[in-house]
C-alpha positions in Angstrom: 0.0 0.1 0.0 1.4 3.4 -0.9 2.4 6.0 1.8 -0.1 8.6 2.7 -3.2 6.4 2.6 -5.8 6.7 5.2 -6.4 3.0 5.6 -3.4 1.2 6.7 -4.9 0.0 10.0 -4.6 -3.7 10.3 -7.9 -3.9 12.2 -9.8 -3.6 9.1 -10.7 -6.5 6.8 -8.1 -6.7 3.9 -10.6 -6.4 1.1 -12.1 -3.3 2.8 -8.5 -1.9 3.2 -8.1 -2.4 -0.5 -11.3 -0.7 -1.2 -10.6 2.3 0.9 -7.0 2.5 -0.7 -8.7 2.5 -4.1 -11.1 5.2 -2.9 -8.2 7.4 -1.6 -6.4 7.3 -4.9 -9.2 7.3 -7.4 -12.4 8.4 -5.7 -15.7 6.8 -5.0 -17.6 4.6 -7.6 -20.8 2.7 -7.4 -19.0 -0.5 -6.5 -17.0 0.9 -3.7 -19.9 2.5 -2.2 -21.9 -0.8 -2.1 -18.9 -2.8 -0.6 -18.4 -0.3 2.2 -22.1 0.1 2.9 -22.4 -3.6 3.5 -19.2 -3.6 5.8 -20.7 -0.7 7.7 -23.8 -2.7 8.4 -21.5 -5.2 10.2 -21.1 -2.7 12.8 -17.4 -2.0 12.8 -16.8 1.5 14.6 -13.3 1.7 13.2 -14.5 1.2 9.6 -17.3 3.7 10.3 -15.0 6.4 11.4 -12.7 5.9 8.5 -15.4 6.1 6.0 -16.7 9.3 7.5 -13.3 10.9 7.4 -12.9 9.7 3.8 -16.3 10.9 2.5 -15.8 14.3 4.3 -12.8 14.9 2.1 -14.3 13.4 -1.1 -17.8 14.6 -1.6 -17.9 12.8 -4.9 -20.1 10.3 -3.1 -22.9 12.8 -3.6 -23.1 11.5 -7.1 -24.4 8.2 -5.7 -27.4 9.6 -3.9 -29.2 6.2 -4.1 -26.6 4.8 -1.5 -27.2 7.6 1.1 -29.9 5.7 2.9 -27.3 3.0 3.8 -24.8 5.6 5.0 -27.7 7.2 6.9 -27.9 4.1 9.1 -24.5 5.1 10.8 -26.6 6.5 13.6 -28.5 3.4 14.2 -25.3 1.3 14.1 -23.8 3.6 16.6 -26.8 3.2 19.0 -25.7 -0.3 19.9 -24.2 -0.8 23.5 -20.5 0.3 23.6 -18.2 0.9 26.7 -18.7 4.1 28.4 -15.2 5.2 27.5 -16.2 5.3 23.8 -19.2 7.4 24.2 -17.6 10.8 23.2 -16.1 9.1 20.2 -19.5 7.8 19.2 -21.1 11.0 19.6 -18.4 12.6 17.4 -18.9 10.0 14.7 -22.7 10.4 14.9 -22.2 14.2 14.4 -19.9 13.7 11.6 -22.3 11.3 9.9 -25.2 13.7 10.3 -23.1 16.5 8.8 -22.0 14.5 5.9 -25.5 13.4 5.2 -26.7 16.9 5.3 -24.1 18.3 3.0 -24.6 15.4 0.5 -28.3 15.7 0.4 -27.9 19.5 0.0 -25.7 18.7 -3.0 -28.0 16.3 -4.5 -30.9 18.8 -4.1 -28.7 21.4 -5.7 -27.8 19.2 -8.6 -31.4 18.4 -9.0 -32.4 22.0 -9.0 -29.8 22.7 -11.7 -31.0 19.8 -13.9 -34.5 21.2 -13.7 -33.3 24.8 -14.6 -31.2 23.4 -17.5 -34.2 21.2 -18.8 -36.9 23.7 -18.2 -38.3 25.1 -21.5 -38.7 28.8 -21.4 -41.9 30.3 -22.9 -42.0 31.2 -26.6 -41.9 34.9 -27.1 -41.6 35.2 -31.0 -40.5 33.7 -34.2 -37.7 33.9 -36.9 -39.8 35.4 -39.8 -37.1 35.9 -42.4 -33.7 35.0 -43.3 -31.2 36.1 -46.1 -29.9 33.6 -48.6 -26.4 33.7 -46.9 -27.7 33.3 -43.3 -25.4 31.3 -41.0 -26.4 30.7 -37.4 -24.0 29.3 -34.7 -27.0 26.9 -34.0 -27.6 25.2 -37.4 -31.0 24.2 -36.4 -32.5 27.6 -36.6 -34.7 28.0 -39.5 -37.4 30.5 -40.7 -40.6 30.0 -38.7 -38.6 28.6 -35.6 -39.9 29.7 -32.3 -37.6 31.8 -30.1 -37.8 31.5 -26.4 -37.2 33.8 -23.4 -33.5 33.9 -22.2 -32.3 32.5 -25.6 -28.9 33.7 -26.9 -28.9 34.0 -30.7 -25.6 33.9 -32.4 -25.7 35.1 -36.1 -22.4 34.5 -37.9 -23.5 35.6 -41.4 -26.3 37.3 -43.2 -29.5 39.0 -42.0 -32.4 37.4 -40.0 -35.7 38.9 -38.8 -37.3 38.1 -35.6 -40.9 39.1 -34.8 -41.7 39.2 -31.1 -45.3 38.4 -29.9 -46.2 42.0 -29.2 -45.4 42.9 -32.7 -41.9 44.4 -32.5 -39.7 43.3 -35.4 -36.0 43.1 -34.9 -33.7 42.7 -38.0 -30.3 41.3 -36.8 -27.3 41.9 -38.9 -24.3 39.6 -38.7 -21.9 39.2 -37.0 -24.2 39.7 -33.9 -25.1 38.2 -30.6 -28.5 38.9 -29.1 -30.0 37.9 -25.7 -33.7 37.7 -25.5 -34.4 38.7 -22.0 -38.0 39.1 -22.1 -40.9 39.8 -24.8 -40.0 43.5 -24.7 -36.5 43.6 -23.6 -33.4 42.4 -25.5 -29.6 42.8 -24.9 -27.3 43.3 -27.9 -24.0 41.8 -26.9 -22.3 42.7 -30.3 -23.5 43.5 -33.7 -26.3 45.7 -35.3 -30.0 45.4 -35.1 -33.0 47.5 -36.5 -36.0 47.6 -34.2 -39.5 48.4 -35.7 -41.8 49.0 -32.7 -45.7 49.2 -33.2 -47.9 51.2 -30.9 -48.8 48.3 -28.7 -45.2 47.7 -27.7 -44.2 51.3 -26.6 -41.5 51.1 -24.0 -39.6 48.3 -25.8 -36.1 48.2 -24.5 -32.7 47.5 -26.1 -29.8 47.4 -23.8 -26.0 47.0 -24.5 -23.0 47.1 -22.1 -23.0 50.8 -22.7 -26.6 51.9 -22.9 -30.3 51.4 -22.3 -32.5 52.4 -25.3 -36.2 52.8 -24.6 -38.6 53.1 -27.5 -41.0 55.9 -27.6 -42.8 54.8 -30.8 -40.2 54.4 -33.6 -37.8 52.5 -36.0 -34.2 52.8 -34.8 -30.8 51.3 -35.2 -28.5 50.0 -32.5 -24.9 49.2 -33.2 -22.5 47.8 -30.6 -18.8 47.5 -31.4 -15.8 47.2 -29.1 -14.1 49.9 -31.1 -16.5 52.8 -30.6 -19.0 51.5 -28.0 -22.7 51.8 -28.9 -24.3 54.0 -31.5 -28.1 54.6 -31.6 -29.7 56.1 -34.7 -33.4 56.8 -35.1 -35.0 56.4 -38.5 -38.5 57.3 -37.4 -40.2 58.5 -34.2 -38.0 58.9 -31.1 -36.2 57.0 -28.3 -34.7 57.8 -24.9 -31.1 56.7 -24.5 -29.3 56.4 -21.1 -25.6 55.6 -20.4 -25.6 52.2 -18.6 -25.2 51.9 -14.8 -25.8 55.8 -14.2 -28.4 57.5 -12.2 -31.6 58.6 -13.8 -31.5 62.3 -12.8 -31.4 63.5 -16.3 -27.5 63.4 -16.5 -26.2 61.0 -19.2 -29.8 60.8 -20.8 -30.7 61.9 -24.4 -34.0 61.9 -26.2 -33.5 61.3 -29.9 -35.8 62.1 -32.7 -35.9 61.3 -36.4 -32.4 61.6 -38.1 -30.5 62.0 -34.9 -27.6 59.7 -33.7 -26.0 59.3 -30.3 -22.7 57.5 -29.3 -22.3 56.0 -25.8 -19.3 54.4 -24.3 -19.6 53.2 -20.6 -15.9 52.9 -20.1 -15.1 56.5 -21.2 -18.4 57.7 -19.5 -19.2 59.2 -22.9 -22.7 60.3 -24.3 -22.7 62.6 -27.2 -24.6 63.2 -30.6 -23.0 62.5 -33.8 -23.9 62.9 -37.4 -26.0 60.5 -39.5 -23.8 58.3 -41.7 -24.5 56.8 -45.2 -23.9 53.2 -44.2 -27.2 53.4 -42.2 -29.1 54.5 -45.2 -27.7 51.5 -47.1 -28.5 49.2 -44.2 -32.1 50.5 -44.0 -32.5 50.1 -47.7 -31.1 46.5 -47.6 -33.3 45.3 -44.9 -36.4 47.1 -46.5 -35.7 45.1 -49.7 -35.3 41.9 -47.9 -38.8 42.4 -46.3 -40.3 43.9 -49.5 -44.0 43.3 -48.8 -43.3 39.9 -47.1 -44.8 39.5 -43.6 -42.9 36.2 -42.8 -41.6 33.0 -44.1 -41.2 29.5 -42.8 -39.3 26.2 -43.4 -36.5 26.3 -45.8 -37.3 29.7 -47.5 -34.6 32.4 -47.5 -34.7 35.7 -49.3 -32.1 36.9 -51.9 -33.1 40.5 -50.7 -32.8 41.9 -54.2 -33.5 40.9 -57.8 -31.0 38.6 -59.4 -29.7 38.9 -62.9 -29.2 35.4 -63.8 -31.6 32.6 -62.8 -30.6 29.7 -64.9 -29.6 26.2 -63.7 -26.5 26.0 -61.5 -26.0 29.8 -61.0 -27.7 30.0 -57.7 -27.7 26.5 -56.2 -30.1 25.9 -53.2 -28.9 22.8 -51.7 -30.5 23.3 -48.2 -33.0 26.0 -48.8 -35.6 27.6 -51.1 -34.8 31.0 -52.6 -37.3 33.7 -52.6 -36.4 36.5 -55.1 -38.2 39.8 -55.0 -38.4 41.0 -58.5 -40.1 44.3 -59.0 -42.9 46.3 -57.3 -45.7 48.4 -58.7 -45.7 46.5 -62.1 -48.7 46.5 -64.5 -49.6 45.3 -67.9 -49.5 48.3 -70.2 -51.6 47.4 -73.2 -54.0 44.4 -73.5 -55.1 42.2 -70.7 -53.3 39.0 -70.1 -54.7 35.6 -69.0 -52.7 33.3 -66.9 -53.3 30.1 -65.2 -53.7 30.3 -61.4 -53.8 27.4 -59.0 -57.6 27.2 -59.4 -58.1 28.4 -63.0 -57.6 31.3 -65.3 -57.0 34.8 -64.0 -57.0 38.0 -66.1 -54.4 40.7 -65.4 -56.0 43.9 -66.4 -54.1 46.9 -68.0 -52.7 49.2 -65.3 -53.5 46.8 -62.5 -50.6 47.2 -60.0 -48.9 44.1 -58.6 -45.6 43.1 -57.0 -43.7 40.1 -58.3 -41.7 37.4 -56.4 -40.0 34.3 -57.9 -39.6 31.1 -55.9 -36.4 29.3 -57.0 -35.4 25.8 -56.1 -32.3 24.4 -57.7 -30.4 21.7 -55.5 -28.5 20.3 -58.4 -29.1 16.7 -57.4 -31.8 14.3 -56.5 -32.9 14.3 -52.9 -35.8 12.2 -51.4 -36.3 15.0 -48.9 -38.8 17.5 -50.4 -38.3 21.3 -50.0 -41.1 22.6 -47.8 -42.0 26.2 -46.8 -44.6 28.9 -46.7 -44.6 32.7 -47.5 -47.1 35.1 -46.0 -47.4 38.4 -47.8 -48.7 41.7 -46.5 -51.2 42.0 -49.5 -53.4 39.4 -51.2 -52.0 37.2 -53.9 -53.5 37.8 -57.3 -52.0 34.7 -59.0 -49.6 31.9 -58.7 -47.9 31.2 -62.0 -46.7 27.6 -62.2 -46.8 26.8 -65.9 -43.7 27.3 -68.2 -45.8 29.5 -70.7 -47.1 31.8 -68.1 -43.6 32.2 -66.5 -42.3 33.1 -69.9 -45.1 35.6 -70.5 -44.2 37.5 -67.5 -40.4 37.3 -67.5 -39.7 40.5 -69.6 -42.2 42.4 -67.5 -41.3 41.3 -64.1 -37.5 41.6 -64.6 -36.4 42.7 -68.0 -32.8 42.5 -67.2 -32.7 38.9 -65.8 -31.8 35.8 -67.6 -34.2 33.0 -67.0 -34.0 29.3 -67.8 -35.8 28.3 -71.0 -36.0 24.6 -70.1 -39.4 23.0 -70.4 -39.1 21.6 -66.9 -38.7 25.0 -65.3 -42.3 25.2 -63.9 -43.9 22.8 -61.5 -45.4 19.4 -61.9 -48.5 19.7 -59.6 -49.9 16.5 -58.4 -50.4 14.5 -55.1 -47.1 12.7 -55.8 -45.3 15.7 -57.2 -45.3 19.4 -56.4 -47.9 20.7 -54.1 -48.9 24.4 -53.8 -51.8 25.8 -51.8 -53.2 29.2 -50.9 -54.9 30.3 -47.7 -58.4 31.5 -47.6 -57.4 35.2 -47.2 -55.0 34.6 -50.2 -52.0 35.9 -48.2 -50.2 32.7 -47.3 -48.9 30.4 -49.9 -47.5 26.9 -48.7 -45.7 24.4 -50.9 -43.8 21.2 -51.2 -41.3 20.8 -54.0 -40.2 17.5 -55.2 -37.5 16.6 -57.8 -37.8 14.2 -60.6 -34.5 13.0 -62.1 -32.8 13.9 -64.4 -34.1 17.5 -63.9 -33.5 19.3 -60.5 -34.9 22.7 -60.8 -38.3 24.2 -60.0 -39.5 27.8 -60.3 -42.8 29.6 -59.9 -43.9 33.2 -59.6 -46.2 34.9 -57.2 -48.0 38.1 -58.2 -49.2 40.1 -55.2 -51.6 43.0 -55.1 -49.5 46.4 -54.7 -50.4 48.3 -51.5 
C-alpha cells in the first residue's frame, strides 16, 4: 500500500482496506460505495470512522445519492451498546455522519435543481420570420418559422435574420451579432447591429448594451454595438430615450433622440454625445427594407435573396439546403391588352394598369434528394395569381424583370400532383404553402407569385 493512505490500520478486513485504498487514490464509484455500505452494516466502529473521514474529504459520493440511505444508518449502528469510554467518540462519529448526510443531500438537491433549470423550456416569445440567402447561425437548427424563447442567446455569424416578437416588434439582426432575448419587450445586444421596428402596442420596448439602455417611444431605430466605438443609436422614425448604462436617472447622461439623430455612448469612457448620420445606415435600412419587401413572414427552408438577381438559370444560384425567394419588381402593370394566366384554381385575367408586385420562388438543389423542399410565405397583401406553368412564367419574364436571364428549359415550372409538387393558398390569399419534389434527371423548380400592390 502506498504511503499517505488513510486505511493502513490492520484492524480492518483486507478487502475493505483495498477498497478504501482505491477510494483514496481514485475516488468513489458505485462498486466501492456498495462494498463499504455492506461492511458498515456489520457494525465496525473503526470502519465507520474511517469512511466518515474519507467521505468528508471526497464529496464525490454525492453522485451516488441512491446509496445515502445506507450511510444514513450510521446513527442506528452507533446506538448499539458500547463501553462508556467510547461514548464521546461515538457522539463525534454520529455528528460527523449527520453532517455528511446533510451536506450530501444538499448537494443532491442542488444538482437536481440545476438539472431542472437546464431542462426547463422557457416560454416562446416570438418567431424567426425572415432569413437572407447567406444566413449562418451558430445553432444550425435555426430556420425560418422557428420559435424563439425567453432567455435565448442568438448568435448570427453571417447574413440578416428577422425576428418578430409576440407584441409585434420586429428585430432585423445583422451579422456578426449576438442577441440575448431577456423578455418579450427587452433584448440585450452583446455585439453587432439590429434594427427595431416597434408598433404602438409595444411602446417602451427596450434594447440594452453594455454601454446603454434604449427605450422606444414609438419608432424605428438602429442600435450598433462594437468594441471599437461603444454603442451607436440612430433613429429612422419616431423617437427614443437613450441612457448611459449604470448611471443615475436624474437627467444626466440621458438623451432623447428624434428622427435623423444619432448618439454615441461608451460606458468605459463615460461618454454620451450626439454625432452625425452616416451613409452606411441609409444603405442598411434600404437593404433590410428590400429583404422584407411586402413579405410578412416565411417559414421552413425559405430564404430571401433581398434583391432581384440577374441570372436565374440552372446551377447559378444553387439551393442545396434552402428555397430562394427572389423579390423581382414592385408596382408593375400590364401596359396594353389584358393578359390571361393560369392560377392554382383556374384562369386569372391581369387588367391593364392593374398594379402588382412580383416574387420568384427558385429551387435548384443540383441533385436528387428524397427529402422535399417545404416552406411557406405570408405576404402583406393578397396574392393575385400563382404562375406555375412554363408558358405563364415566360409571358411575365420580360415584364417582371427585363434585365434577368431565366431558364428556357421545359421543366422549369411545377408538376402539380399529389405525388409531385404541391402548392396551396390560404383563404385570405395571403399565405402560400408548398412542397417541391425533384424528378430526375431535372432538378430545378420555379414559380412566380403576383401580389396586389399596396
